[in-house]
C-alpha positions as CSV (number, residue, x, y, z in Angstrom):
1,M,-157.4,77.2,50.7
2,L,-156.8,76.9,54.5
3,G,-153.7,79.1,55.0
4,D,-151.1,78.2,57.6
5,A,-150.9,81.8,58.1
6,G,-154.2,83.1,57.1
7,R,-155.9,86.2,58.1
8,S,-156.2,84.5,61.4
9,A,-153.3,82.0,62.2
10,S,-154.2,79.3,64.6
11,T,-151.4,78.5,67.1
12,G,-153.3,75.9,69.1
13,Y,-154.2,78.3,72.0
14,M,-155.2,81.4,70.1
15,E,-155.7,83.1,66.8
16,I,-153.4,85.8,65.5
17,S,-154.5,87.9,62.6
18,F,-152.3,89.1,59.7
19,A,-153.2,91.8,57.1
20,T,-153.0,90.7,53.5
21,D,-151.9,92.7,50.5
22,S,-154.7,94.8,48.6
23,N,-155.6,91.8,46.5
24,G,-156.1,89.5,49.6
25,F,-152.8,87.6,49.2
26,L,-150.7,86.7,52.3
27,S,-146.9,86.0,52.2
28,Q,-145.5,82.6,52.9
29,E,-141.8,81.4,52.9
30,C,-140.5,77.9,51.9
31,P,-138.2,76.5,54.7
32,S,-136.2,74.7,52.0
33,C,-135.5,77.1,49.4
34,N,-136.4,80.3,51.3
35,Q,-138.3,81.8,48.5
36,Y,-141.4,83.9,49.1
37,F,-144.8,83.4,47.5
38,K,-148.4,84.5,48.3
39,T,-151.6,82.5,48.8
40,L,-155.2,83.8,48.1
41,L,-157.2,83.4,51.2
42,G,-160.7,82.1,51.1
43,H,-160.6,80.9,47.6
44,G,-159.8,77.4,46.0
45,S,-159.2,74.2,47.9
46,S,-160.3,73.4,51.4
47,E,-156.9,71.8,52.0
48,P,-153.9,73.5,53.6
49,V,-150.7,74.6,51.8
50,S,-148.7,71.3,51.5
51,F,-146.0,72.1,48.9
52,C,-143.7,74.9,47.7
53,P,-144.5,76.1,44.2
54,Y,-140.9,76.8,43.5
55,C,-139.0,73.6,44.6
56,G,-141.8,71.1,45.4
57,Y,-140.9,70.8,49.0
58,E,-143.5,68.9,51.0
59,G,-144.7,70.1,54.5
60,R,-147.5,71.3,56.6
61,Q,-147.7,74.2,59.1
62,C,-144.2,75.3,58.1
63,W,-144.8,78.4,55.7
64,F,-144.6,81.3,58.0
65,T,-142.3,84.1,57.1
66,P,-139.6,85.1,59.6
67,E,-141.6,88.4,60.3
68,Q,-144.9,86.3,61.0
69,L,-143.1,83.9,63.3
70,E,-141.6,86.7,65.3
71,H,-144.9,88.2,65.7
72,I,-146.4,84.9,66.9
73,R,-143.6,84.4,69.3
74,S,-144.2,87.8,70.8
75,V,-148.0,87.5,71.0
76,A,-147.6,84.0,72.5
77,T,-145.2,85.3,75.0
78,S,-147.5,88.2,76.0
79,R,-150.6,86.1,76.0
80,I,-149.4,82.9,77.5
81,V,-146.0,83.2,79.1
82,A,-146.7,86.5,80.8
83,P,-149.9,85.4,82.6
84,L,-148.2,82.2,83.8
85,L,-145.3,84.3,85.1
86,K,-147.7,86.6,86.9
87,D,-149.7,83.7,88.4
88,F,-146.5,82.0,89.4
89,G,-145.2,85.4,91.1
90,S,-148.4,85.7,92.9
91,R,-148.3,82.2,94.4
92,L,-144.7,82.8,95.5
93,K,-145.7,86.1,97.1
94,R,-148.4,84.5,99.1
95,S,-145.9,81.8,100.3
96,S,-143.5,84.5,101.5
97,N,-143.1,85.3,105.2
98,S,-141.4,87.8,107.5
99,F,-138.0,86.1,107.0
100,I,-138.2,85.4,103.3
101,K,-139.8,87.6,100.7
102,I,-140.0,86.4,97.2
103,D,-141.0,88.4,94.1
104,V,-141.0,87.7,90.6
105,K,-140.4,90.5,88.0
106,S,-140.3,90.1,84.2
107,N,-139.2,92.2,81.2
108,L,-141.0,90.6,78.6
109,P,-141.3,92.5,75.3
110,V,-144.8,93.9,74.3
111,P,-145.9,92.6,70.9
112,G,-145.7,95.2,68.2
113,I,-148.0,95.6,65.2
114,A,-148.5,92.6,63.0
115,P,-146.5,92.6,59.7
116,V,-148.5,94.0,56.8
117,D,-148.3,92.5,53.5
118,I,-147.2,95.0,50.7
119,D,-148.1,95.0,47.0
120,E,-145.2,93.4,45.1
121,E,-144.7,92.9,41.4
122,M,-145.2,89.1,41.2
123,E,-146.8,86.9,38.6
124,I,-150.5,85.7,39.4
125,R,-150.7,82.0,38.6
126,R,-153.7,79.6,38.9
127,F,-153.3,75.8,39.4
128,P,-156.5,74.5,37.8
129,C,-156.1,70.9,39.6
130,C,-157.0,72.5,42.8
131,D,-158.5,75.8,41.9
132,E,-155.7,77.6,43.6
133,T,-154.3,81.1,42.9
134,V,-150.9,82.3,43.9
135,K,-148.6,85.2,43.5
136,M,-144.9,84.1,42.9
137,S,-141.7,85.2,41.0
138,R,-141.5,84.3,37.3
139,V,-140.3,80.6,36.8
140,D,-140.4,78.2,33.9
141,S,-142.2,75.5,36.0
142,A,-144.0,75.3,39.3
143,F,-145.8,73.0,41.7
144,C,-149.3,73.2,43.0
145,I,-149.2,74.2,46.6
146,I,-152.0,71.7,47.4
147,C,-151.4,68.5,45.5
148,G,-147.8,69.1,44.2
149,A,-148.6,68.7,40.4
150,Q,-146.1,70.3,38.4
151,Y,-147.0,72.8,35.6
152,S,-145.1,74.7,33.0
153,M,-145.3,78.4,33.6
154,V,-144.0,79.4,30.2
155,E,-147.1,81.4,29.0
156,S,-147.7,81.0,25.3
157,E,-148.6,84.3,23.5
158,A,-150.1,82.1,20.6
159,K,-154.0,82.9,21.6
160,K,-155.3,84.0,18.3
161,V,-157.8,82.0,16.4
162,F,-157.0,81.6,12.7
163,L,-160.2,81.7,10.4
164,S,-159.5,79.8,7.2
165,H,-162.0,80.2,4.3
166,K,-162.4,80.7,0.7
167,G,-162.7,84.3,-0.7
168,V,-166.4,83.9,-1.6
169,D,-167.2,83.0,2.0
170,K,-165.6,86.2,3.3
171,E,-169.0,87.9,4.4
172,K,-169.9,84.7,6.3
173,V,-166.7,84.5,8.1
174,K,-166.7,88.1,8.9
175,D,-169.8,87.5,11.1
176,F,-168.0,84.8,13.0
177,H,-165.0,87.2,13.3
178,R,-167.2,89.9,15.0
179,S,-168.9,87.4,17.2
180,L,-165.8,85.9,18.5
181,E,-164.4,89.5,19.1
182,L,-167.3,90.4,21.1
183,L,-166.8,87.2,23.3
184,G,-163.2,88.3,24.1
185,Y,-161.3,86.1,21.5
186,Q,-158.8,87.4,19.0
187,P,-159.8,86.0,15.6
188,W,-157.3,86.2,12.9
189,L,-158.7,87.2,9.4
190,D,-156.1,87.8,6.4
191,E,-157.3,91.1,5.3
192,D,-157.3,92.6,8.8
193,A,-154.2,90.8,10.1
194,M,-151.6,91.3,7.3
195,P,-150.2,94.7,6.6
196,A,-150.0,95.8,2.9
197,G,-146.9,94.5,1.3
198,T,-146.8,91.3,3.4
199,T,-145.9,88.2,1.4
200,L,-149.1,86.0,1.5
201,E,-147.5,82.7,2.4
202,R,-145.3,84.3,5.1
203,G,-148.3,86.2,6.5
204,L,-150.3,82.9,6.7
205,L,-147.5,81.2,8.3
206,R,-147.1,83.9,11.0
207,G,-150.8,83.9,11.6
208,M,-150.9,80.2,12.1
209,Q,-147.9,80.4,14.5
210,D,-149.6,83.3,16.6
211,S,-152.7,81.2,17.0
212,C,-154.0,78.4,19.4
213,G,-156.4,77.1,16.7
214,V,-157.5,77.2,13.3
215,V,-161.2,77.1,12.1
216,F,-161.7,75.7,8.6
217,F,-164.9,77.0,7.1
218,V,-165.7,74.2,4.5
219,T,-168.4,75.2,2.1
220,P,-169.1,73.9,-1.3
221,A,-166.8,76.6,-2.5
222,F,-163.9,75.3,-0.3
223,K,-161.3,73.5,-2.4
224,D,-158.1,71.8,-1.2
225,E,-155.9,73.8,-3.4
226,G,-153.5,76.7,-3.7
227,Y,-153.3,78.9,-0.5
228,L,-156.0,76.7,1.3
229,E,-153.7,73.6,1.0
230,T,-151.0,75.6,2.5
231,E,-153.1,76.6,5.4
232,V,-154.0,72.8,5.8
233,N,-150.3,72.0,5.9
234,Y,-149.4,74.7,8.3
235,A,-152.4,73.8,10.7
236,I,-151.2,70.3,10.9
237,A,-147.5,71.3,11.5
238,E,-148.8,73.6,14.4
239,K,-150.8,70.8,15.7
240,R,-147.9,68.4,15.8
241,K,-145.8,71.1,17.5
242,K,-148.2,72.4,20.1
243,G,-150.3,69.2,20.8
244,D,-153.2,70.1,23.0
245,K,-152.4,73.8,22.9
246,F,-153.6,73.9,19.3
247,A,-156.9,72.9,17.9
248,I,-158.0,72.1,14.3
249,I,-161.7,72.7,14.1
250,T,-163.3,71.8,10.8
251,L,-166.9,72.9,10.2
252,Q,-168.9,71.6,7.2
253,F,-171.6,73.9,5.8
254,S,-174.1,73.4,3.1
255,N,-175.6,75.8,0.6
256,Q,-179.3,76.6,-0.2
257,L,-179.4,73.6,-2.5
258,G,-178.2,71.1,0.2
259,D,-174.8,70.7,-1.3
260,R,-172.1,70.1,1.3
261,G,-168.4,71.2,1.2
262,G,-165.9,68.4,0.8
263,I,-163.6,67.7,3.7
264,P,-160.0,67.8,2.5
265,E,-158.2,64.5,2.8
266,L,-155.6,65.7,5.3
267,L,-158.3,67.1,7.6
268,R,-160.3,63.8,7.6
269,T,-158.0,62.4,10.4
270,Y,-159.3,65.1,12.8
271,V,-162.9,65.3,14.0
272,W,-165.1,67.6,12.0
273,K,-168.9,68.9,12.6
274,S,-171.6,69.7,10.3
275,P,-173.6,72.4,12.2
276,A,-177.3,73.0,11.4
277,S,-176.8,76.8,12.0
278,D,-174.4,79.5,12.3
279,L,-175.2,79.6,16.0
280,E,-174.4,75.9,16.5
281,A,-171.2,76.5,14.6
282,L,-170.1,79.2,17.0
283,R,-170.8,76.9,20.0
284,E,-168.7,74.2,18.3
285,I,-165.7,76.7,18.0
286,I,-165.9,77.9,21.5
287,R,-166.2,74.5,23.0
288,A,-163.3,73.1,20.8
289,L,-160.7,75.9,21.5
290,P,-158.0,75.4,24.1
291,I,-158.5,78.9,25.5
292,E,-161.6,80.5,27.1
293,S,-162.8,84.1,27.1
294,K,-162.9,86.2,30.1
295,L,-165.5,85.8,32.8
296,V,-168.9,87.5,32.2
297,D,-169.3,90.6,34.3
298,W,-171.2,94.0,34.4
299,R,-170.1,96.7,32.1
300,E,-168.3,99.5,33.8
301,E,-170.8,102.2,32.7
302,I,-173.8,100.5,34.2
303,P,-174.7,102.4,37.2
304,G,-175.6,100.8,40.7
305,V,-173.6,97.5,40.2
306,V,-170.1,96.5,41.1
307,T,-167.9,93.9,39.2
308,S,-167.2,90.7,40.7
309,S,-163.4,90.4,39.8
310,L,-161.4,88.0,41.9
311,L,-158.5,90.3,42.3
312,R,-158.6,94.1,42.8
313,P,-156.1,96.4,41.0
314,K,-153.4,98.0,43.0
315,S,-154.7,101.3,41.6
316,A,-157.9,100.7,43.8
317,E,-159.0,103.8,45.3
318,L,-157.4,104.9,48.6
319,S,-159.6,105.6,51.5
320,D,-160.2,109.2,52.5
321,E,-158.1,108.6,55.7
322,A,-155.2,107.2,53.5
323,K,-155.4,110.1,51.2
324,A,-155.3,112.6,54.2
325,I,-152.3,110.9,55.6
326,L,-150.3,110.8,52.5
327,V,-151.1,114.5,51.3
328,E,-150.3,115.9,54.7
329,S,-147.1,113.9,55.2
330,A,-145.9,114.9,51.6
331,A,-146.6,118.5,52.5
332,G,-144.2,118.1,55.4
333,D,-140.9,116.3,55.8
334,G,-142.4,112.9,54.6
335,H,-142.2,111.4,58.3
336,I,-145.4,109.8,59.9
337,L,-145.4,108.7,63.6
338,H,-148.0,106.1,64.8
339,V,-148.1,106.4,68.6
340,R,-149.9,103.9,70.9
341,Y,-150.7,104.8,74.4
342,M,-153.0,103.7,77.3
343,G,-156.4,104.4,76.0
344,G,-155.9,105.4,72.5
345,E,-153.7,105.9,69.4
346,E,-152.3,108.8,67.4
347,I,-151.2,109.3,63.8
348,Q,-148.9,112.4,63.6
349,T,-147.4,114.1,60.7
350,N,-146.3,117.6,59.6
351,G,-146.9,118.9,63.1
352,K,-150.6,117.5,63.2
353,S,-152.5,114.9,65.0
354,L,-154.8,113.4,62.3
355,I,-157.1,111.0,64.3
356,P,-160.1,113.5,65.2
357,S,-161.5,111.3,68.1
358,R,-160.6,108.4,70.3
359,D,-163.4,106.1,69.6
360,A,-162.6,102.6,68.2
361,R,-164.3,103.1,65.0
362,T,-162.7,106.3,64.0
363,T,-159.2,105.0,65.1
364,A,-159.6,101.7,63.1
365,L,-160.4,103.8,60.0
366,W,-157.3,105.9,60.3
367,V,-155.0,103.0,61.2
368,G,-156.5,101.1,58.3
369,G,-155.6,104.0,56.0
370,L,-152.0,103.7,57.2
371,E,-151.9,100.1,56.3
372,D,-153.3,100.9,52.8
373,L,-150.3,103.2,52.3
374,R,-147.9,100.5,53.4
375,R,-149.4,97.9,51.1
376,R,-148.9,100.1,48.2
377,R,-145.4,101.1,49.0
378,Y,-146.4,104.7,49.4
379,I,-144.7,104.7,52.8
380,L,-142.0,102.5,54.5
381,D,-141.8,101.4,58.0
382,R,-138.4,102.8,59.0
383,G,-138.4,101.6,62.5
384,H,-139.9,98.1,61.7
385,K,-142.2,98.3,64.7
386,G,-145.1,100.1,63.0
387,E,-144.1,103.3,64.7
388,V,-142.2,105.5,62.3
389,F,-142.8,105.7,58.6
390,E,-141.4,107.6,55.6
391,V,-143.0,108.6,52.3
392,T,-141.4,106.9,49.3
393,R,-140.9,108.2,45.7
394,E,-144.2,106.4,44.6
395,G,-145.9,108.0,47.6
396,Y,-144.8,111.6,46.6
397,E,-146.1,110.9,43.1
398,A,-149.4,109.6,44.5
399,A,-149.8,112.6,46.7
400,D,-149.0,114.9,43.8
401,A,-151.6,113.2,41.7
402,L,-154.2,113.5,44.5
403,K,-153.6,117.3,44.6
404,V,-154.2,117.7,40.9
405,R,-157.7,116.1,41.1
């Protein structure tokens, strides 16, 4: 996604950088409904933001927040207007004589620190049409920020997979249950899912309602009678109610003699498969389900590798500089000063100056630590100029946790 206010926002003459939140999202604001949302930079579509996810307003280059616009104006004034005024003043001064002296003085504001995106409690939603991921407030429906397609945002909790079978096939179905669990699915098996004392029909109905699909294991022992008939009826009712959000998967198995299970009449209107092996049957289940398992990644206990998750958690480890600033400020009165002067910067708290040297790399590490604390709401900018900060309740809690380690 090409953000109108990306990490580097192009104004036509220059690039202005904005810091994202700790997950890589940048705030945007709709000029029509004035609601905030956040876009994930460097992922998804190569097209720019064109629609508001809340109201569907269509526009280009109009999604800057007031804070971003103010910073753009101040930087533009400093980099473009100020040099022009200086050049104009120099020309007037050269044209002055002994009778007329002309001088131009300006009192243009010096641009402050760019606004930093903080971590906010927002829903993370993905629009599959354009592979775009956004952070936004919870709503019932939303529009893709690229193409404007409208989606229901009501997330269904019915994500289990109902495994229907005859009792004599229990051990066979248990193998599928274990395999699906390892792959990240939530298979529903009657003996595990229903607490003691549950009425069987009521338990089956609830299991079907909590599921996004049912797998019928049709072996020669499978007969369309009793509770199996009930399960078929429940499944068809869920299919009519949920549509594409519910799958009826019928697998026909044969025994050692080559005898095949008979497909119940009510299930013949749906496609069924006759897999040659249990592995092929598992593939058919995974392919037919309306949900997919989590992305494959390295296990946490494997040393020497990192995970490739798209989003980093808010609890991501703070840098050593951020920890030092937080602990020191919490030990004092909770105030932090970020002082800029010709030739360097200082971060002061609890009567101490924390940046140990003036070289650019060291300064960048400590200023980055300050931004980390802002993103996590551990400190708040009290002056709104990036100069005076105060530790929040969450900041004090985090500082206490750091001391315990």
